[in-house]
C-alpha positions in Angstrom: 3.2 29.4 37.7 5.4 27.5 40.2 8.7 25.9 39.1 10.0 23.0 40.8 13.7 23.4 39.7 15.4 20.0 39.0 18.4 19.2 41.3 20.9 16.3 41.3 20.7 16.2 45.1 20.9 12.5 45.4 22.4 12.8 48.7 19.9 15.1 50.4 17.6 12.6 51.7 19.8 9.4 51.2 21.8 10.1 54.5 19.9 10.5 57.8 22.7 10.1 60.2 23.6 13.7 60.9 22.7 15.3 64.0 19.6 17.3 64.3 21.8 20.5 64.8 22.6 20.5 61.2 19.3 18.9 59.7 17.3 20.6 57.1 14.4 21.3 59.4 16.3 22.8 62.3 13.8 24.6 64.4 16.2 27.3 65.4 16.5 28.7 62.0 14.2 31.2 60.4 14.4 29.6 56.9 13.8 25.9 56.2 15.4 23.8 53.5 13.0 22.1 51.2 13.2 18.8 49.4 13.3 20.6 46.0 16.4 22.7 47.2 14.7 25.9 47.7 14.4 27.7 51.1 11.2 28.9 52.7 10.2 31.3 55.6 6.7 30.5 56.7 6.7 31.1 60.3 5.4 34.5 61.0 4.6 34.2 64.6 5.4 36.5 67.5 9.2 37.0 67.6 9.6 36.1 64.0 8.2 39.5 62.7 8.8 42.2 61.9 12.0 41.3 59.9 13.6 42.6 56.9 16.4 41.3 54.6 17.8 42.1 51.1 19.0 39.9 48.3 20.7 40.6 44.9 19.8 39.1 41.7 21.2 39.8 38.2 21.2 39.3 34.5 23.2 40.5 31.6 21.9 43.9 31.5 20.4 44.6 34.9 20.7 44.0 38.6 18.3 44.4 41.6 18.7 44.5 45.2 15.3 43.5 46.7 14.9 44.9 50.1 11.9 42.8 51.5 10.3 41.8 54.7 7.2 41.3 56.7 5.8 44.0 59.1 4.4 43.6 62.5 0.8 42.9 61.1 2.1 40.3 58.7 2.1 42.3 55.5 4.7 42.1 52.9 7.1 45.1 52.2 9.2 45.6 49.2 11.6 48.1 47.7 13.4 47.3 44.6 16.8 49.0 43.9 17.5 48.5 40.2 20.9 49.0 38.6 21.5 49.4 35.0 25.2 48.9 34.5 25.4 50.1 31.0 23.5 53.3 31.5 26.4 55.1 32.7 26.2 58.5 34.7 28.6 61.2 35.1 31.3 61.1 36.4 31.8 57.9 34.5 33.8 56.2 37.5 33.7 52.8 39.3 30.3 53.6 40.7 28.6 55.2 37.7 25.7 52.7 37.1 22.2 54.2 37.0 20.6 53.2 40.1 17.1 54.0 41.1 14.7 52.7 43.8 11.0 51.6 43.3 8.4 50.9 46.0 5.1 50.4 43.9 3.1 47.6 45.3 1.0 46.0 42.6 -1.5 44.1 44.8 -2.5 47.6 46.4 -3.7 48.8 43.1 -6.2 46.1 42.7 -9.9 45.8 44.0 -11.9 42.9 44.8 -15.6 43.4 44.1 -15.0 47.3 44.2 -12.9 47.4 47.3 -9.2 47.0 48.0 -8.0 43.6 48.8 -8.1 44.2 52.6 -5.5 43.2 55.2 -2.5 41.0 54.0 -1.1 38.1 55.8 1.9 36.6 54.3 1.9 32.8 54.2 5.4 32.0 53.0 8.5 33.6 51.3 10.6 31.2 49.0 14.0 31.6 47.6 15.5 29.5 44.8 16.9 31.8 42.1 13.4 33.8 42.2 11.7 35.6 45.2 8.4 34.1 45.6 5.9 35.5 48.1 2.3 34.0 48.9 -0.1 36.2 50.8 -3.7 35.9 51.7 -6.1 38.9 51.9 -9.4 39.5 53.9 -11.2 39.6 50.5 -10.6 36.0 50.0 -7.9 36.4 47.4 -4.5 34.8 47.6 -1.8 36.8 45.8 1.5 35.2 44.8 4.4 37.6 43.7 7.3 36.0 41.8 10.2 38.6 41.2 13.2 38.0 39.1 15.7 39.8 36.8 15.6 39.1 33.0 18.6 36.7 32.1 19.4 39.0 29.0 17.2 42.2 29.0 17.5 45.6 30.9 14.4 44.9 33.1 13.2 43.3 36.2 10.1 41.1 36.2 7.4 40.8 38.5 4.5 38.2 38.0 1.5 38.6 40.2 -1.0 35.9 40.4 -4.4 36.5 42.1 -6.5 33.4 43.1 -10.0 33.3 44.4 -9.7 31.1 47.5 -13.2 32.0 48.7 -16.3 30.0 48.1 -18.0 32.6 46.0 -17.4 34.5 42.8 -15.1 37.5 42.9 -14.5 40.4 40.5 -11.1 41.5 40.4 -10.4 44.9 38.7 -6.7 46.1 38.0 -6.2 49.5 36.6 -3.8 50.3 34.0 -0.4 51.3 35.4 2.5 52.9 33.5 4.9 55.4 34.7 7.8 56.9 32.6 10.7 58.7 34.2 13.3 60.8 32.2 16.6 61.2 33.9 18.5 64.5 33.6 20.4 64.7 30.3 23.4 66.4 32.0 23.9 63.4 34.4 24.2 60.7 31.7 27.1 59.7 29.5 24.5 59.2 26.7 22.2 62.0 27.7 18.7 61.3 29.3 17.8 57.7 30.1 14.1 56.4 30.0 12.6 54.3 32.8 9.3 52.7 32.2 7.2 50.8 34.9 4.4 49.1 33.1 1.8 46.6 34.2 0.0 44.4 31.6 -3.4 42.6 31.6 -5.2 45.4 33.3 -8.9 45.4 33.3 -11.8 43.5 35.1 -11.7 39.7 35.5 -14.5 37.6 37.1 -13.0 34.6 39.0 -15.0 31.6 40.3 -13.6 29.9 43.3 -10.1 28.5 42.7 -9.7 30.4 39.5 -6.7 32.8 39.1 -5.5 35.7 36.8 -1.9 36.8 36.2 -0.6 40.4 35.9 2.9 41.1 34.5 4.9 44.0 35.8 8.2 45.2 34.5 10.6 47.9 35.2 12.9 48.6 32.4 15.5 51.2 31.4 16.9 52.2 28.0 18.9 55.0 26.2 17.5 56.5 23.0 21.0 58.2 22.7 22.3 54.5 22.1 19.4 53.9 19.6 17.5 51.8 22.3 13.8 51.8 22.5 11.1 50.3 24.9 10.9 46.6 24.7 7.7 44.5 25.1 8.8 41.5 27.1 7.2 38.1 27.3 7.4 37.4 31.0 6.4 33.8 30.5 9.4 33.4 28.3 11.5 35.4 30.7 10.4 33.2 33.7 11.3 30.1 31.6 14.7 31.4 30.9 15.4 32.2 34.6 14.3 28.9 35.5 16.7 27.4 32.8 19.5 29.3 34.3 18.9 28.1 37.8 18.5 24.6 36.5 21.8 24.8 34.7 23.5 25.9 37.9 21.9 23.4 40.1 22.7 20.4 37.8 26.3 21.1 36.8 29.0 20.6 39.4 26.8 19.2 42.0 28.2 18.4 45.7 26.8 15.5 47.1 27.4 14.9 51.0 25.5 13.5 53.6 24.4 17.1 54.9 21.8 18.6 53.1 22.5 22.1 54.2 26.0 21.9 52.7 24.8 20.6 49.4 22.1 23.4 49.4 24.5 26.4 50.3 26.8 25.2 47.6 23.9 25.0 45.0 22.9 28.6 45.9 26.4 29.9 45.7 26.6 28.8 42.1 23.7 31.0 41.2 25.1 34.2 42.7 28.6 33.5 41.4 27.3 33.1 37.9 24.7 35.5 37.3 26.5 38.8 37.9 28.0 39.0 34.4 27.0 42.0 32.3 27.2 42.3 28.6 29.1 45.6 28.2 30.7 47.4 25.4 34.0 45.9 26.4 32.6 42.4 26.4 31.4 40.2 29.2 32.4 41.5 32.6 31.7 39.8 35.8 30.9 42.2 38.6 30.8 42.1 42.3 27.5 44.0 42.5 26.1 45.5 45.7 24.9 48.6 44.0 28.4 49.7 43.5 30.6 47.6 41.3 29.4 46.8 37.7 30.6 46.8 34.1 34.0 46.6 35.5 36.6 44.0 36.8 39.1 43.7 39.6 42.3 41.8 40.1 41.1 40.1 43.3 37.3 39.5 42.8 37.4 38.4 39.2 41.0 37.4 38.4 41.8 35.7 41.6 38.4 34.5 43.2 35.8 33.6 40.7 37.5 33.1 37.4 39.3 29.9 38.2 36.0 28.5 39.3 34.1 28.8 36.1 35.8 26.0 34.1 34.8 23.5 36.8 31.3 24.5 36.4 31.4 24.6 32.6 29.4 27.8 32.5 30.1 29.1 28.9 29.2 32.6 29.8 31.5 32.6 33.0 34.3 31.0 30.9 34.0 34.0 28.3 33.8 36.8 30.9 36.9 35.1 32.6 39.0 35.1 29.5 37.9 38.7 28.7 39.0 39.9 32.0 42.3 38.5 31.7 42.8 40.1 28.2 41.6 43.4 29.5 44.6 43.2 32.2 46.9 42.3 29.4 46.4 45.5 27.8 48.4 47.0 30.6 51.6 44.9 30.5 54.5 47.3 30.1 58.5 47.3 30.0 58.9 49.8 32.8 57.5 47.6 35.6 54.6 49.9 36.3 52.0 47.9 38.3 49.0 46.7 36.5 45.7 48.4 37.3 43.6 47.1 40.4 40.5 47.6 38.3 39.3 48.2 34.8 36.1 50.3 34.9 33.3 51.9 32.9 32.8 48.9 30.4 36.7 48.7 29.8 37.3 52.4 28.8 39.0 53.5 32.1 41.0 52.2 35.1 40.9 52.6 38.9 44.3 52.4 40.7 43.6 54.5 43.8 45.2 52.0 46.2 48.5 51.8 44.2 50.0 48.2 43.8 47.9 45.8 45.8 49.7 42.7 44.8 47.5 42.7 41.7 50.1 41.0 39.5 50.3 38.1 41.8 46.4 37.9 42.0 46.3 37.8 38.2 49.0 35.3 37.7 47.6 33.0 40.2 44.0 32.9 38.8 45.1 33.1 35.1 47.2 30.0 35.5 44.8 28.0 37.4 42.0 29.0 35.0 43.9 28.1 31.8 44.8 24.6 33.2 41.2 23.7 34.2 39.7 25.2 31.0 42.2 23.2 29.0 41.9 25.2 25.8 45.4 25.5 24.3 44.5 28.5 22.2 43.2 30.3 25.2 46.2 29.3 27.2 48.7 30.7 24.6 46.8 34.0 24.7 47.1 34.1 28.4 50.7 32.9 28.7 52.4 36.3 28.1 50.3 37.9 30.7 51.2 35.1 33.3 54.8 35.6 32.4 54.5 39.3 32.7 52.9 39.1 36.1 55.6 36.7 37.4 58.4 38.8 36.1 56.8 41.8 37.8 56.5 40.0 41.1 60.2 38.9 40.9 61.3 42.5 40.2 59.3 43.5 43.3 61.2 41.0 45.6 62.7 42.8 48.6 66.1 42.0 50.1 64.4 39.3 52.1 63.2 37.7 49.1 59.4 38.3 49.4 57.2 40.5 47.3 56.7 44.2 48.1 53.3 46.2 47.3 51.7 49.2 48.5 48.9 47.3 50.3 46.6 44.4 49.8 43.1 43.7 48.6 41.7 45.5 51.7 43.1 48.7 50.1 44.4 50.4 53.4 41.2 49.6 55.6 43.8 47.7 57.7 47.6 48.0 57.7 49.6 45.7 55.3 53.2 46.9 55.6 55.3 47.0 52.5 55.3 43.3 51.9 52.1 41.2 52.9 51.6 37.4 53.3 48.9 37.3 50.6 50.8 38.7 47.7 54.0 36.5 48.3 51.7 33.2 48.8 49.9 34.0 45.5 53.0 34.7 43.6 54.4 31.3 45.1 51.2 29.3 43.8 51.3 31.1 40.4 54.9 29.7 39.8 53.8 26.3 40.5 50.8 26.6 38.2 52.9 28.2 35.5 55.2 25.2 35.6 52.4 22.9 34.9 50.9 25.2 32.2 54.2 25.9 30.5 55.0 22.2 30.2 51.6 21.8 28.3 52.5 24.7 26.0 55.9 23.4 25.2 57.8 26.3 26.9 61.6 26.0 27.2 62.4 23.8 30.2 65.0 26.3 31.3 62.3 28.9 31.9 60.1 26.4 33.7 63.0 25.3 35.9 63.6 28.7 36.8 60.1 29.1 38.0 60.5 26.0 40.1 63.9 27.5 41.7 61.9 30.7 42.4 59.0 28.9 44.0 61.3 26.6 46.3 63.3 29.8 47.4 60.1 31.8 47.9 58.6 29.1 50.3 61.7 29.4 52.3 61.7 33.1 52.3 57.9 33.2 53.2 58.6 31.2 56.4 61.6 33.2 57.4 60.1 36.7 56.8 56.5 36.2 57.8 56.9 33.2 60.3 56.4 34.6 63.9 54.8 34.0 67.3 51.9 36.2 67.3 49.4 36.2 70.2 51.0 33.2 71.6 50.6 31.0 68.4 53.5 29.8 66.2 52.1 31.4 63.0 52.6 34.2 60.6 52.8 37.9 61.0 50.8 39.3 58.2 53.5 41.8 57.5 56.7 42.7 59.2 56.0 44.1 62.6 52.4 43.1 62.6 51.6 42.4 66.3 47.9 41.3 65.9 46.6 38.2 64.5 45.1 38.6 61.1 42.6 36.5 59.2 44.9 36.3 56.1 47.4 34.2 58.0 45.3 31.3 56.5 46.4 32.0 52.9 49.5 29.9 52.9 47.4 26.8 53.2 45.7 27.2 49.9 49.2 27.0 48.3 50.1 23.8 50.2 52.5 25.6 52.6 51.8 24.0 55.9 54.8 24.5 57.9 53.0 26.4 60.6 49.8 24.5 60.4 48.8 23.8 64.1 49.6 27.3 65.4 47.9 28.9 62.4 44.7 26.8 62.9 44.6 27.5 66.6 44.8 31.2 66.1 42.0 31.1 63.4 39.5 29.3 65.4 40.3 30.3 69.0 41.2 34.1 68.6 39.6 35.2 65.4 36.4 33.0 64.9 33.0 34.5 65.4 29.6 33.4 64.7 29.8 35.3 61.3 33.3 33.8 60.5 36.7 35.3 61.0 37.6 38.7 62.3 39.8 40.7 60.1 42.1 41.5 62.8 42.2 40.5 66.4 40.3 42.8 68.7 38.2 44.4 65.8 34.6 43.9 65.0 35.0 43.7 61.1 34.7 40.6 59.2 35.1 40.0 55.5 33.7 36.5 54.1 36.6 36.4 51.5 39.2 35.5 54.1 36.9 33.1 56.0 36.3 31.3 52.8 40.0 31.0 52.1 40.6 29.8 55.7 38.0 27.0 55.3 39.3 25.9 51.9 42.9 26.0 53.4 42.2 24.2 56.6 40.6 21.4 54.6 43.6 21.6 52.1 46.2 20.9 54.9 44.2 17.9 56.6 42.4 19.4 59.5 39.1 18.0 58.2 37.2 17.7 61.3 37.8 21.4 62.3 37.2 22.7 58.9 33.9 20.7 58.8 32.6 22.0 62.0 33.3 25.7 61.1 31.9 25.2 57.4 28.6 23.9 59.0 28.3 26.8 61.3 29.2 29.3 58.5 26.9 27.5 55.9 23.9 27.3 58.2 24.1 31.0 59.1 24.4 32.1 55.5 21.6 29.7 54.1 19.1 29.6 56.9 19.9 32.5 59.1 18.9 36.2 59.4 20.4 37.3 56.1 20.2 34.6 53.3 21.0 32.8 51.1 24.5 33.7 49.9 28.0 34.5 51.2 28.4 38.2 51.9 31.2 40.9 51.4 31.7 42.4 54.8 30.4 44.0 57.9 30.0 46.8 58.9 31.1 48.1 55.5 28.5 47.5 52.9 25.8 46.1 55.1 26.7 42.5 54.2 26.1 42.9 50.4 25.9 39.8 48.3 28.9 40.4 46.2 29.1 37.6 43.7 32.8 36.5 43.8 32.5 35.5 47.4 30.0 33.0 46.2 32.7 31.6 43.9 35.1 31.3 46.9 32.5 29.4 48.7 32.3 26.9 45.9 36.1 26.5 45.8 36.0 25.4 49.6 34.6 22.2 48.2 36.2 21.7 44.8 39.8 22.6 46.0 39.5 22.1 49.8 37.3 19.3 50.6 37.9 17.4 47.4 41.5 18.7 47.1 41.6 19.1 43.3 44.8 20.7 42.0 45.2 21.1 38.3 48.6 19.7 36.8 47.7 19.7 33.1 45.0 20.2 30.4 43.8 16.5 31.1 45.5 15.8 34.6 45.0 16.8 38.1 45.8 15.6 41.7 43.2 14.9 44.3 43.8 15.0 48.0 40.2 14.5 49.3 39.4 15.0 52.9 36.6 12.6 53.8 35.2 13.5 57.2 35.0 10.6 59.9 31.1 10.9 60.0 30.9 10.3 56.3 31.1 7.2 54.3 31.1 8.9 51.0 30.9 12.2 49.0 31.0 13.1 45.4 31.4 15.9 42.9 29.0 15.3 40.0 29.1 16.7 36.4 32.5 18.3 36.7 33.3 20.1 33.4 37.0 20.9 33.5 40.0 19.4 31.9 38.1 18.9 28.6 35.6 16.3 29.9 32.4 15.9 32.0 33.0 13.5 34.7 32.1 12.6 38.6 34.6 12.4 41.3 33.6 9.9 44.0 35.2 9.3 47.2 34.2 6.4 49.4 35.5 4.9 52.7 37.0 1.6 51.7 37.6 -0.3 55.0 38.2 0.3 58.8 41.9 0.7 58.2 41.7 4.2 57.1 41.7 3.5 53.3 39.6 5.5 50.8 38.8 4.9 47.3 38.6 7.7 44.7 36.9 7.0 41.5 36.9 9.4 38.4 34.1 8.4 36.0 32.8 9.8 32.7 31.4 8.9 29.4 33.5 6.0 28.2 36.1 6.1 30.9 36.5 5.1 34.5 39.7 5.2 36.8 39.7 4.2 40.5 42.4 4.1 43.3 42.5 3.1 46.9 45.0 4.5 49.3 45.2 5.7 53.0 43.0 8.7 53.5 45.9 11.2 53.6 47.1 10.3 50.3 47.3 12.3 47.1 45.6 10.7 44.1 46.8 11.6 40.4 44.4 11.2 37.5 44.7 11.6 33.7 41.7 11.9 31.6 
C-alpha cells in the first residue's frame, strides 16, 4: 500500500521564480523532490551505481539504522542494524542498548513458478518517513519493500508486496520463515533476550496479471525476565500509525517559502527530531541515536538543542520528554556547587560525567528557560524554576576574575581544546539570564532577583567582548578561549543571543576561512565538521541580519543534506561517527527557521518578539500551525512596498494582529 502523506506545502509550487540551481528537479542531485514532499532516487544509470547510504528511523521501543544501496548490477542491498534501548546489556553504560544486525532478504526466499525471482533491477527508492523500494525481476514480478519502525512496539516492520506485471498467470510461493535467537544471559541486565524474525502469509498464491500479494516481516525483541512475551503485530495498523506520525510532523509548524528544497528539508528534519524518543523506566527520554546513545539524555543534545523546539511544534510526546529530561537533571542540584552531570544514562539510573564540567549548567538554564516560555504552562514552569535558578547561580559561582564562566571543556568533550573558559558557556549563560528575566516576571518572582539577572547579563555581555574579543586570522572576531590562535566554528554562538558587536569580522571568518561544502570546519585547518555548529551559525547569521549570506549558505547546506549523497537529515559529524543521523541536530535545523529566519524570541507565556529576515528575492514567507504560547497560529511575513517595509501578521482562531515597519525592525506580539 502506498501512502501519499498530506503536507501543507502551499508554497512548494506557488513560487516559480527561484533559479534552477535550487529547483526541486535539479539534475545535479542524486535524489529528486516530489510534489508530495517525498524524495526519490530513480536514476540507476552508469555513474549512479553502485551507491550505498544509511538512514536511522525510530519509535518508542526500537530504532533501526538501515544500510541500503544498489549494486553495480542494479540489485538492492540491505542490512538492518536494530537497537532495543530498553534491552540493557552489561556493563549498563551509555552504549548498553542491545544492538544486532540482520541481513535476510525476503524476496530471495520466494519462488515464481518454481524458480527464484531472477535478476533484480531497482526502479526507485523513496524516502518520506518510510524507506520504500520498488524493483522488477526477470520473472515478471514487481516487488515493493516498505520498511519502517513501529511507533510504540519493540519491532521493525517490512511489508513486501509482489505484483504480477507479466501478461500470464504466475504462482508465487513464499516459504515459512521464523528465526529465534537467544542472547547470552550473562550479557543482559535482565538475563537472556529473545529476538524473533517472523514472516507471515507464507504459502502459495496464484496471481493473474496485475494482481498482488503482501507478506509481512517483523524483527522483534523482548525480555522474559521483564515479563515480556512475543507479540503478533498487525502491520497494516502499524503502517497507518507511522503514516499518522509523519502526517502530524508534516502538518504542524509548516515552513512556507518560495524554495521547495528549504521547505522539504525542514519537513524531514521534524521527523528525525521527534521520532527518537524512548519510553524508558525513567519516563520518556529523547535520545540522539546513532547506534550509541539511547535511553539517556544529555545537557547539550536534549536540554539545549531540541527541547526548546518541541513547544513550537506542539508535539505532546516531545514536550513530555523535554519536561522529563529537565526534571532528571534537577535531581542533581546541590549546595556544594558540584557540577550537574553531563548525561543521565541507563533509563535514568546512572550518570556519565567523564568530561567533567562542560558548561552543562549554562546549557540547561538556556534550554529550560526558553522551553518554559514557549510551552507557557505555569505549573510546568514553576517545577522548572528552581532548576533554572540553581544553574544560573552555579554559573555565577564559576565566574573567573575576568567575569566569564569557567568550565573544564565544552560539548566537544576534549576533542578540540577549549581552555578554562570558552565562548559557548558564557554566551548560553547570558541568554539564560535574559530568558529567566522574562520567565520570572510571569511567575511573579521578586523584582530584585530579576533586576539582578538583568545586571548580571549586562556585565557579562561586556566581559564576553573584553575576554573573548580578538583579532584571529585577520578577522575582528572572537578567540574561542583565551590564547586560541585558530578560528573555530563556535565563534558564531554570540549571534544566537543577540550579541552582534563583532558581526562583520565573525561572518567573514565563518564563510571565508571555515566554510566547506559540508558546512563549517570545527577548527581552521582541520578536516572535521560537526553540523551542530553549522546550524548555530546559520541561525545566528540570520538573527544578526546578514540575510542574503545566511540564505546562500542555508541553500547549499539544505540541498546537500536533502538531495545529496547522504540523505535526508542533518548529521552529527565527520569523520567521527560516519555522519550519523543524530536526532537533535534536526531540531537545530528547524530552529534556524523559527529563531533565525523568522526571528521569534519568547518574552512571556503569551508574548514574543519577531525580527524576521525576509530575503530580497522573496515577497513572502510564513510559519503555519505554530503551537507555542498556548495558541495555534500562523506567522506571515510579506513585503509591503518598494521602500523596504514589511508587514508581519499573526493570525489564529478568533484573533489576528498585523504590523508594518522597516524590514530590520523588531515586532512585538501578545496573544
